[in-house]
VOVEXRO-670393 format. One line per field, with one value per residue (C-alpha): residue number from 1; x, y, z. Coordinates in nm, 2 decimals. Example, Ala and Ser with C-alpha at 12.3 -4.5 7.8 and 13.67 -1.06 7.14 Angstrom:
n	c(1_2)
east	c(1.23_1.37)
north	c(-0.45_-0.11)
up	c(0.78_0.71)
//
This chain:
n	c(1_2_3_4_5_6_7_8_9_10_11_12_13_14_15_16_17_18_19_20_21_22_23_24_25_26_27_28_29_30_31_32_33_34_35_36_37_38_39_40_41_42_43_44_45_46_47_48_49_50_51_52_53_54_55_56_57_58_59_60_61_62_63_64_65_66_67_68_69_70_71_72_73_74_75_76_77_78_79_80_81_82_83_84_85_86_87_88_89_90_91_92_93_94_95_96_97_98_99_100_101_102_103_104_105_106_107_108_109_110_111_112_113_114_115_116_117_118_119_120_121_122_123_124_125_126_127_128_129_130_131_132_133_134_135_136_137_138_139_140_141_142_143_144_145_146_147_148_149_150_151_152_153_154_155_156_157_158_159_160_161_162_163_164_165_166_167_168_169_170_171_172_173_174_175_176_177_178_179_180_181_182_183_184_185_186_187_188_189_190_191_192_193_194_195_196_197_198_199_200_201_202_203_204_205_206_207_208_209_210_211_212_213_214_215_216_217_218_219_220_221_222_223_224_225_226_227_228_229_230_231_232_233_234_235_236_237_238_239_240_241_242_243_244_245_246_247_248_249_250_251_252_253_254_255_256_257_258_259_260_261_262_263_264_265_266_267_268_269_270_271_272_273_274_275_276_277_278_279_280_281_282_283_284_285_286_287_288_289_290_291_292_293_294_295_296_297_298_299_300_301_302_303_304_305_306_307_308_309_310_311_312_313_314_315_316_317_318_319_320_321_322_323_324_325_326_327_328_329_330_331_332_333_334_335_336_337_338_339_340_341_342_343_344_345_346_347_348_349_350_351_352_353_354_355_356_357_358_359_360_361_362_363_364_365_366_367_368_369_370_371_372_373_374_375_376_377_378_379_380_381_382_383_384_385_386_387_388_389_390_391_392_393_394_395_396_397_398_399_400_401_402_403_404_405_406_407_408_409_410_411_412_413_414_415_416_417_418_419_420_421_422_423_424_425_426_427_428_429_430_431_432_433_434_435_436_437_438_439_440_441_442_443_444_445_446_447_448_449_450_451_452_453_454_455_456_457_458_459_460_461_462_463_464_465_466_467_468_469_470_471_472_473_474_475_476_477_478_479_480_481_482_483_484_485_486_487_488_489_490_491_492_493_494_495_496_497_498_499_500_501_502_503_504_505_506_507_508_509_510_511_512_513_514_515_516_517_518_519_520_521_522_523_524_525_526_527_528_529_530_531_532_533_534_535_536_537_538_539_540_541_542_543_544_545_546_547_548_549_550_551_552_553_554_555_556_557_558_559_560_561_562_563_564_565_566_567_568)
east	c(2.23_2.31_2.19_2.31_2.00_2.09_1.85_1.87_1.95_2.30_2.36_2.26_2.41_2.78_2.89_3.26_3.35_3.67_3.79_4.03_4.25_4.12_3.80_3.70_4.04_3.95_3.68_3.83_3.51_3.41_3.04_3.13_3.35_3.07_2.80_2.99_3.13_2.93_3.05_3.16_3.31_3.18_3.45_3.82_3.88_4.03_3.72_3.49_3.69_3.69_3.31_3.25_3.48_3.32_2.98_2.64_2.60_2.27_2.22_1.93_1.87_1.60_1.54_1.39_1.20_1.19_1.13_1.46_1.66_1.64_1.87_1.95_2.09_2.22_2.38_2.56_2.58_2.66_2.38_2.46_2.38_2.73_2.71_2.99_2.93_2.68_2.64_2.41_2.42_2.25_2.02_2.08_1.80_1.53_1.16_1.28_1.05_1.06_1.12_1.44_1.57_1.51_1.67_1.98_2.01_2.03_2.29_2.51_2.50_2.61_2.89_3.03_2.99_3.18_3.46_3.52_3.47_3.66_3.72_3.64_3.43_3.74_3.89_3.64_3.60_3.26_3.08_2.82_2.48_2.41_2.06_1.95_1.63_1.42_1.06_0.97_0.83_0.81_1.19_1.24_1.00_1.17_1.52_1.41_1.24_1.55_1.76_1.54_1.54_1.72_1.71_1.71_1.39_1.41_1.10_1.25_1.51_1.22_1.09_1.09_1.43_1.57_1.92_1.96_1.77_1.99_2.30_2.18_2.10_2.45_2.63_2.44_2.56_2.93_2.91_3.09_2.79_2.44_2.27_1.90_1.65_1.39_1.11_1.07_0.79_0.90_0.86_0.80_0.95_0.63_0.44_0.71_1.01_1.33_1.52_1.24_1.24_1.41_1.75_1.61_1.35_1.62_1.84_1.55_1.47_1.84_1.86_1.55_1.69_2.02_1.84_1.61_1.91_2.10_1.81_1.75_2.11_2.29_2.24_2.49_2.34_2.62_2.64_2.70_2.81_2.59_2.59_2.80_2.51_2.32_2.56_2.29_2.06_1.77_1.83_1.56_1.62_1.91_1.71_1.79_1.48_1.46_1.09_0.78_1.01_0.72_0.53_0.83_0.91_0.55_0.56_0.88_0.72_0.39_0.43_0.63_0.35_0.08_0.26_0.29_-0.08_-0.16_0.05_-0.13_-0.47_-0.44_-0.19_0.08_0.45_0.64_0.79_0.43_0.42_0.70_0.48_0.19_0.16_0.14_0.15_-0.15_-0.31_-0.31_-0.42_-0.72_-0.84_-0.83_-1.17_-1.35_-1.29_-1.66_-1.71_-1.39_-1.51_-1.69_-1.39_-1.14_-1.34_-1.36_-0.99_-0.92_-1.20_-1.38_-1.70_-2.00_-2.12_-2.32_-2.01_-1.87_-2.20_-2.31_-1.97_-2.01_-2.38_-2.53_-2.88_-2.79_-2.82_-2.51_-2.66_-2.64_-2.95_-2.95_-2.88_-2.92_-2.57_-2.50_-2.19_-2.17_-1.81_-1.65_-1.54_-1.89_-2.04_-1.86_-1.92_-2.27_-2.48_-2.80_-2.96_-2.90_-2.53_-2.50_-2.66_-2.41_-2.12_-2.25_-2.29_-1.94_-1.77_-1.95_-1.82_-1.46_-1.52_-1.59_-1.25_-1.06_-0.82_-0.59_-0.54_-0.54_-0.32_-0.56_-0.37_-0.41_-0.78_-0.81_-0.61_-0.81_-1.14_-1.02_-0.87_-1.18_-1.40_-1.19_-1.21_-1.59_-1.59_-1.32_-1.09_-0.73_-0.63_-0.40_-0.10_0.01_-0.26_-0.09_0.25_0.55_0.60_0.27_0.35_0.51_0.19_-0.04_0.19_0.22_-0.15_-0.24_-0.02_-0.17_-0.52_-0.75_-1.01_-0.76_-0.83_-1.15_-0.94_-0.72_-0.42_-0.28_0.05_0.32_0.33_-0.01_0.13_0.47_0.30_0.07_0.36_0.55_0.24_0.22_0.59_0.53_0.24_0.33_0.06_0.16_-0.21_-0.21_-0.29_0.01_0.04_-0.06_-0.35_-0.47_-0.46_-0.64_-0.92_-0.97_-0.93_-1.20_-1.44_-1.36_-1.41_-1.73_-1.87_-1.80_-1.97_-2.27_-2.26_-2.24_-2.54_-2.73_-2.63_-2.75_-3.08_-3.12_-3.03_-3.21_-3.48_-3.52_-3.80_-3.90_-4.15_-3.90_-3.63_-3.86_-3.96_-3.60_-3.53_-3.81_-3.70_-3.34_-3.45_-3.69_-3.42_-3.18_-3.44_-3.53_-3.16_-3.13_-3.44_-3.28_-3.04_-3.32_-3.27_-2.89_-2.82_-2.78_-3.12_-3.09_-3.07_-3.39_-3.61_-3.52_-3.70_-4.07_-4.23_-4.14_-4.00_-4.35_-4.48_-4.19_-4.28_-4.65_-4.57_-4.30_-4.42_-4.21_-3.90_-3.69_-3.77_-3.69_-3.36_-3.27_-3.35_-3.13_-2.84_-2.86_-2.89_-2.71_-2.37_-2.49_-2.71_-2.42_-2.18_-2.44_-2.48_-2.11_-2.08_-2.36_-2.19_-1.86_-2.03_-2.24_-1.93_-1.72_-1.61_-1.91_-1.87_-2.08_-2.33_-2.08_-1.84_-2.08_-2.10_-2.36_-2.43_-2.63_-2.40_-2.57_-2.31_-2.54_-2.84_-3.16_-2.98_-3.17_-2.96_-3.24_-3.59_-3.71_-3.53_-3.66_-4.01_-3.99_-3.84_-4.09)
north	c(-3.61_-3.29_-2.96_-2.62_-2.39_-2.04_-1.86_-1.55_-1.46_-1.29_-1.28_-0.92_-0.79_-0.77_-1.13_-1.21_-1.22_-1.40_-1.27_-1.45_-1.26_-1.15_-1.36_-1.23_-1.30_-1.67_-1.59_-1.53_-1.44_-1.08_-1.17_-1.42_-1.17_-0.91_-1.16_-1.27_-0.94_-0.95_-1.29_-1.30_-1.61_-1.70_-1.97_-2.00_-2.09_-2.43_-2.52_-2.42_-2.63_-2.93_-2.93_-2.86_-3.14_-3.37_-3.29_-3.30_-2.92_-2.73_-2.40_-2.16_-1.85_-1.59_-1.28_-0.93_-0.74_-0.37_-0.20_-0.18_-0.24_-0.62_-0.83_-1.18_-1.34_-1.69_-1.89_-2.23_-2.44_-2.79_-3.03_-2.96_-2.59_-2.45_-2.14_-2.14_-1.84_-1.57_-1.35_-1.09_-0.88_-0.70_-0.87_-0.72_-0.66_-0.40_-0.46_-0.69_-0.95_-1.20_-1.49_-1.34_-1.25_-1.60_-1.75_-1.53_-1.65_-2.01_-1.91_-1.73_-2.03_-2.26_-2.03_-2.01_-2.39_-2.47_-2.23_-2.34_-2.72_-2.98_-2.88_-3.22_-3.51_-3.74_-3.53_-3.67_-4.05_-4.05_-3.72_-3.62_-3.45_-3.08_-2.97_-2.62_-2.47_-2.18_-2.07_-2.03_-2.34_-2.18_-2.14_-2.51_-2.63_-2.42_-2.54_-2.91_-2.87_-2.72_-3.00_-3.26_-3.08_-3.30_-3.06_-2.68_-2.54_-2.18_-2.06_-2.17_-1.89_-1.64_-1.76_-1.52_-1.50_-1.77_-1.64_-1.72_-2.05_-2.16_-2.07_-2.27_-2.57_-2.56_-2.55_-2.81_-3.11_-3.00_-3.01_-3.30_-3.34_-3.47_-3.13_-3.12_-2.84_-2.84_-2.61_-2.45_-2.23_-1.87_-1.63_-1.90_-1.68_-1.47_-1.75_-1.95_-1.82_-1.83_-2.06_-2.33_-2.34_-2.62_-2.55_-2.50_-2.24_-2.06_-2.03_-1.91_-1.63_-1.53_-1.53_-1.32_-1.06_-1.06_-0.98_-0.72_-0.55_-0.52_-0.36_-0.10_-0.02_-0.01_0.29_0.21_-0.03_-0.25_-0.37_-0.74_-0.85_-1.08_-1.45_-1.68_-1.90_-1.59_-1.35_-1.16_-0.91_-0.70_-0.34_-0.08_0.28_0.17_-0.11_-0.48_-0.68_-1.03_-1.11_-1.02_-0.92_-0.87_-0.65_-0.44_-0.38_-0.27_-0.04_0.12_0.19_0.32_0.46_0.78_0.87_0.80_1.01_1.30_1.27_1.28_1.59_1.76_1.64_1.76_2.04_1.86_1.91_1.59_1.58_1.53_1.18_1.07_1.14_0.92_0.58_0.38_0.04_0.12_0.27_-0.06_-0.25_-0.01_-0.06_-0.44_-0.50_-0.28_-0.49_-0.53_-0.16_-0.11_0.12_0.35_0.36_0.42_0.72_0.85_0.82_1.05_1.30_1.18_1.04_1.12_1.43_1.70_1.89_1.59_1.44_1.77_1.81_1.47_1.51_1.86_1.71_1.60_1.85_2.01_2.13_1.96_1.75_1.83_2.21_2.30_2.46_2.54_2.32_1.98_1.87_1.57_1.79_1.95_1.62_1.63_1.99_2.04_2.25_2.05_1.90_1.55_1.60_1.79_1.49_1.26_1.47_1.47_1.09_1.05_1.27_1.08_0.75_0.88_0.98_0.61_0.49_0.29_0.53_0.25_0.14_0.46_0.77_1.03_1.31_1.14_1.11_1.47_1.58_1.36_1.50_1.85_1.83_1.68_1.93_2.22_2.06_2.04_2.41_2.51_2.64_2.55_2.34_2.52_2.29_2.50_2.35_2.01_1.89_1.96_1.59_1.60_1.91_1.71_1.50_1.80_1.97_1.68_1.59_1.95_1.97_1.64_1.75_1.64_1.53_1.27_1.07_0.97_0.85_0.63_0.86_0.90_1.06_0.82_1.01_0.86_0.51_0.63_0.83_0.54_0.30_0.54_0.56_0.18_0.15_0.38_0.18_-0.05_-0.30_-0.32_-0.35_-0.05_-0.11_-0.10_0.19_0.00_-0.16_0.17_0.34_0.04_0.04_0.42_0.44_0.18_0.41_0.69_0.47_0.30_0.64_0.79_0.50_0.56_0.93_0.84_0.62_0.90_1.14_0.90_0.86_1.23_1.26_0.96_0.90_0.66_0.45_0.32_0.59_0.87_0.70_0.66_1.03_1.14_0.90_1.04_1.40_1.32_1.14_1.41_1.68_1.48_1.40_1.77_1.86_1.61_1.74_2.08_1.94_1.81_2.08_2.09_1.73_1.61_1.60_1.23_1.17_1.36_1.06_0.93_1.22_1.27_1.61_1.72_1.58_1.58_1.37_1.13_1.08_1.03_0.76_0.60_0.65_0.36_0.49_0.19_0.25_0.61_0.54_0.28_0.54_0.80_0.56_0.44_0.78_1.02_0.99_0.96_1.27_1.48_1.34_1.42_1.78_1.82_1.68_1.89_2.20_2.11_2.04_2.36_2.58_2.38_2.59_2.82_3.20_3.42_3.68_3.95_3.81_3.86_4.21_4.44_4.62_4.54_4.35_4.50_4.69_4.87_5.08_4.89_4.55_4.27_4.05_3.80_3.71_3.84_4.17_4.21_4.14_4.40_4.66_4.61)
up	c(3.10_3.28_3.13_3.23_3.29_3.38_3.61_3.39_3.04_3.06_2.68_2.64_2.96_2.87_2.95_2.95_2.58_2.47_2.13_1.92_1.69_1.35_1.34_1.00_0.85_0.84_0.59_0.25_0.06_0.14_0.19_0.46_0.65_0.63_0.73_1.04_1.14_1.46_1.58_1.95_2.11_2.45_2.51_2.42_2.06_2.15_2.36_2.07_1.82_2.06_2.10_1.73_1.61_1.86_1.73_1.91_1.87_1.92_1.75_1.71_1.49_1.46_1.26_1.30_1.02_1.06_0.72_0.53_0.85_0.90_1.12_1.24_1.54_1.62_1.90_1.92_2.23_2.34_2.43_2.80_2.75_2.73_2.51_2.26_2.02_1.94_1.64_1.50_1.19_0.90_0.65_0.30_0.05_0.04_0.13_0.40_0.57_0.84_0.60_0.47_0.82_0.95_0.65_0.69_1.04_0.92_0.65_0.91_1.13_0.84_0.73_1.09_1.14_0.81_0.89_1.25_1.20_1.00_0.64_0.50_0.60_0.61_0.88_1.13_1.13_1.30_1.24_1.49_1.47_1.45_1.53_1.43_1.57_1.43_1.48_1.12_0.96_0.61_0.60_0.71_0.43_0.17_0.26_0.27_-0.07_-0.21_-0.07_-0.24_-0.58_-0.84_-1.13_-1.17_-1.31_-1.45_-1.26_-0.93_-0.96_-0.94_-0.61_-0.32_-0.13_-0.35_-0.33_0.04_0.02_-0.27_-0.08_0.23_0.02_-0.14_0.20_0.39_0.18_0.23_0.62_0.80_1.03_1.00_0.99_1.09_1.10_1.37_1.46_1.80_1.93_1.96_2.25_2.51_2.78_2.77_2.94_3.12_3.32_3.12_3.35_3.32_2.94_2.75_2.60_2.25_2.37_2.57_2.26_2.06_2.31_2.31_1.93_1.91_2.15_1.95_1.63_1.79_1.97_1.65_1.47_1.75_1.83_1.50_1.28_1.00_0.75_0.62_0.27_0.19_-0.16_-0.36_-0.26_-0.48_-0.60_-0.71_-0.87_-1.05_-0.87_-0.97_-0.85_-0.90_-0.79_-0.57_-0.40_-0.42_-0.52_-0.38_-0.41_-0.61_-0.90_-1.15_-0.91_-0.82_-1.19_-1.25_-0.95_-1.06_-1.40_-1.27_-0.92_-1.03_-1.27_-1.02_-0.76_-1.00_-1.07_-0.69_-0.65_-0.94_-0.82_-0.46_-0.50_-0.29_-0.28_-0.37_-0.02_0.12_-0.03_0.20_0.50_0.40_0.57_0.25_0.43_0.64_0.33_0.15_0.46_0.51_0.15_0.15_0.32_0.06_-0.25_-0.31_-0.34_-0.53_-0.81_-0.56_-0.33_-0.61_-0.74_-0.38_-0.33_-0.63_-0.59_-0.90_-0.75_-0.98_-0.78_-0.94_-1.07_-1.25_-1.36_-1.52_-1.68_-1.85_-1.93_-1.93_-1.88_-1.53_-1.24_-1.10_-0.77_-0.43_-0.37_0.00_0.02_-0.35_-0.36_-0.73_-0.76_-0.57_-0.55_-0.37_-0.08_-0.05_0.04_0.37_0.46_0.32_0.56_0.51_0.82_0.71_0.66_1.00_1.17_1.00_1.11_1.47_1.47_1.32_1.58_1.86_1.72_1.74_2.10_2.20_2.29_2.56_2.72_2.83_2.47_2.27_2.32_2.45_2.28_1.95_1.99_2.09_1.79_1.56_1.67_1.68_1.33_1.18_1.35_1.21_0.87_0.88_0.97_0.72_0.99_1.10_1.40_1.65_1.72_2.01_2.23_2.22_2.35_2.14_2.04_1.85_1.64_1.36_1.34_1.31_1.06_0.83_0.84_0.78_0.48_0.36_0.43_0.71_0.46_0.33_0.65_0.48_0.19_0.41_0.37_0.72_0.82_0.94_1.28_1.39_1.42_1.56_1.84_1.93_1.95_2.17_2.40_2.41_2.51_2.81_2.94_3.23_3.15_2.79_2.68_2.44_2.07_1.85_1.60_1.28_1.45_1.59_1.25_1.09_1.35_1.34_0.96_0.91_1.09_0.84_0.53_0.66_0.76_0.42_0.25_0.47_0.37_0.00_0.03_0.21_-0.07_-0.34_-0.17_-0.16_-0.53_-0.67_-0.41_-0.12_-0.26_-0.60_-0.67_-0.60_-0.81_-1.11_-1.08_-1.08_-1.37_-1.57_-1.51_-1.62_-1.93_-2.03_-1.99_-2.20_-2.47_-2.50_-2.54_-2.83_-3.00_-3.00_-3.26_-3.49_-3.75_-3.71_-3.81_-4.17_-4.36_-4.41_-4.03_-3.94_-3.99_-3.64_-3.48_-3.41_-3.45_-3.10_-2.78_-2.64_-2.93_-2.88_-2.51_-2.60_-2.85_-2.62_-2.26_-2.13_-1.96_-2.06_-2.42_-2.39_-2.22_-2.49_-2.77_-2.60_-2.54_-2.90_-3.08_-2.84_-3.00_-3.36_-3.33_-3.20_-3.46_-3.74_-3.62_-3.61_-3.96_-4.10_-3.97_-4.13_-4.47_-4.45_-4.44_-4.68_-4.98_-4.92_-4.91_-4.68_-4.82_-4.74_-4.99_-5.28_-5.46_-5.33_-5.66_-5.98_-6.21_-6.53_-6.74_-7.00_-6.93_-6.99_-7.03_-6.87_-6.64_-6.58_-6.68_-6.35_-6.39_-6.74_-6.64_-6.36_-6.59_-6.87)
//
């Protein structure tokens, strides 16, 4: 069998396109007309119908996921390689992904095939085969499982991207051909010249370029009505939700409050939140699940530093354990002038300096080190020293705060500038933007965890002996504070005390016993003192409210036995 193998892919270089009048007028449902608006015939309509009615068609589709701007592309050809039609278009739905884009490519192919082919199976005495290729096995398995379903389960309707899968499974049985889905390895032209690839691989490369070209060249995002088999859609804040419905509902209910908290916590304007790279933020935090409580407190500046620990328990010290500053805050840990912290900062800056210039944008690395160095010295970075294209990066990160890099909150411009640098490299060996942010961001998080461990060793001691000494000091201070309330509690509660705090420690020298007593009676003692104060002033007048003169009304009249005794 002869196969046409072009020496070059001409599909994206303005091939001769033969239009037939009012292509979209043949599609009566609006969603079909919108879906196939980008259809272009590569052969006369009569030739296309001849080959389609004859059967033995090969088609291939692919998808492109680019945020909320997702697209698909497909081609159809004869088994000899004669290209018949091509199409690319927009994939509706927010929070797009590769699965949905790939599935929409299959749906667009089926809609076109059904519209151009025989309307009924009887119209063709001997229907042929139609083989459709795509490079996503998950889509193939979902479609096959949907075709084999004999009854409708309610929970199936909640599966990700079920609207497009259900539509595909509804159309396939109505086709006059034996429609088969086959997998083909994608991007084979990266290793083998295009003209040497099999026909299915060539079509896959062309479909991928069609989808990518639409995403990069089309600015207007079209809207496509809901699919007939799924007339109901979940729309939150103007965005259509097609997967992870429960999570999106929870996010819609909680994220606005969380964003308001962040703005209040860090003094941000609401517009700053739009500049944070939230996708890389989530990716950076995933490897630190084992240290989740510590990391979460760090992200929101509520790590138990001296300031917060003393606020919660006045017996705990509030000063910095390294430099003895009177108020140890979360930000002070990074800029503490102590020698140990200065050594940590030097080591951290040196780790940022180790880079492969061919894989990282040198301007980004210079800006990163400069910004962190200025943050350590509480000064401001001068953006005029760097090219104009990097000013937005410096501006947004400065508004966000350079210390936020230690909290995995990076400006979106870091990844954008790294991607632009990679596209300019001839060897194409530069790290992509997201990977660059991940690699660099992990250095920040791991270094902060090392710093936090260093700080805890300085606070609580590096060995067992130092830790026990600090523990004894803390428990002693808290015990003395509770004993100051001994005569302020209700009289019935004073039995839990010894004579003094020193007597208490002599009779209970074990620190564990002392800690257990404090934990058991701390709250009851404070509550008893509060109750005693309330009872002491209840319906009781002060001395100033009583008369200051002798209440005797007659001279020589005794007002009391004591008064009479004294007067006699």
